C-alpha positions as CSV (number, residue, x, y, z in Angstrom):
1,M,11.2,-21.2,5.7
2,S,11.9,-24.3,3.9
3,T,13.9,-24.6,0.7
4,D,12.0,-26.0,-2.3
5,S,14.0,-28.5,-4.3
6,D,12.3,-27.5,-7.6
7,A,14.2,-24.3,-8.5
8,G,12.3,-23.7,-11.8
9,G,15.3,-21.9,-13.4
10,D,15.2,-19.0,-11.0
11,G,17.8,-20.4,-8.6
12,E,17.0,-21.8,-5.2
13,M,13.5,-21.1,-4.0
14,E,12.2,-20.6,-0.5
15,K,8.7,-21.4,0.7
16,I,6.9,-18.6,2.6
17,N,3.6,-18.4,4.5
18,V,1.4,-15.5,3.7
19,R,-1.9,-14.6,5.2
20,V,-4.5,-13.1,2.8
21,P,-8.1,-12.3,3.1
22,Q,-10.4,-15.2,1.9
23,S,-12.0,-12.9,-0.7
24,L,-8.6,-12.1,-2.3
25,L,-7.7,-15.8,-2.3
26,A,-11.0,-16.6,-3.9
27,Q,-10.3,-14.1,-6.7
28,V,-6.8,-15.7,-7.2
29,D,-8.4,-19.0,-7.4
30,D,-10.9,-17.7,-10.0
31,V,-8.2,-16.3,-12.4
32,W,-4.8,-18.0,-12.2
33,E,-5.7,-20.8,-14.6
34,E,-7.7,-18.5,-16.8
35,R,-4.6,-16.4,-17.4
36,G,-2.5,-19.4,-18.4
37,Y,-0.5,-20.1,-15.3
38,A,0.4,-23.7,-14.5
39,N,-0.4,-23.2,-10.9
40,K,-1.4,-20.7,-8.2
41,S,2.2,-20.4,-7.0
42,E,3.4,-19.4,-10.5
43,F,0.7,-16.7,-10.6
44,I,1.7,-15.3,-7.2
45,R,5.4,-15.3,-8.0
46,D,4.6,-13.3,-11.2
47,A,2.5,-10.8,-9.2
48,L,5.4,-10.5,-6.8
49,R,7.8,-9.8,-9.7
50,D,5.5,-7.1,-11.0
51,A,5.4,-5.5,-7.5
52,V,9.3,-5.5,-7.3
53,N,9.8,-4.4,-11.0
54,P,6.7,-2.7,-12.1
55,P,5.9,-2.7,-15.8
56,T,6.9,0.5,-17.7
57,Q,4.1,3.1,-17.6
58,L,3.5,5.3,-20.7
59,S,3.3,9.1,-20.1
60,E,0.0,10.9,-20.4
61,E,1.2,12.5,-23.5
62,A,2.1,9.2,-25.2
63,L,-1.3,7.8,-24.2
64,E,-3.0,10.8,-25.8
65,H,-1.0,10.3,-29.0
66,L,-2.0,6.6,-29.1
67,A,-5.7,7.5,-28.6
68,E,-5.5,10.1,-31.3
69,S,-3.9,7.5,-33.7
70,R,-6.6,4.9,-32.9
71,K,-9.2,7.6,-33.7
72,Q,-7.5,8.5,-37.0
73,R,-7.3,4.8,-38.0
74,E,-11.0,4.2,-37.1
75,Q,-12.1,7.2,-39.2
76,G,-10.0,6.0,-42.2
77,E,-7.6,8.9,-42.0
78,T,-4.5,6.9,-42.2
79,V,-2.7,5.3,-45.2
80,S,-0.8,2.0,-45.4
81,Q,3.0,1.7,-45.6
82,D,2.7,0.3,-49.1
83,D,0.7,3.4,-50.1
84,V,3.3,5.7,-48.6
85,K,6.1,3.8,-50.5
86,D,4.2,4.1,-53.8
87,R,3.6,7.9,-53.3
88,L,7.3,8.5,-52.5
89,G,8.6,6.1,-55.2
90,I,10.3,3.8,-52.6
91,D,11.1,0.2,-53.6
92,D,12.0,-2.6,-51.2
């Protein structure tokens, strides 16, 4: 492995060689720029970070509550924060 002199703020970086199927590499080539990455390496580093520290997953119960909230909002069954303050006589 060779050490890359451009640390990019994460400390000393090392170059690695990875073999991937051509079809996967083609998919990476199709999306890295679309998703706002400066280069393919940045995209792959971000994917590796997600693999090591996966994003927080919401519980099924929380997802169900969110779905119900969206449904209520779409059906006009919700009120604004200002309306609630008016009803309760709360001033800012």
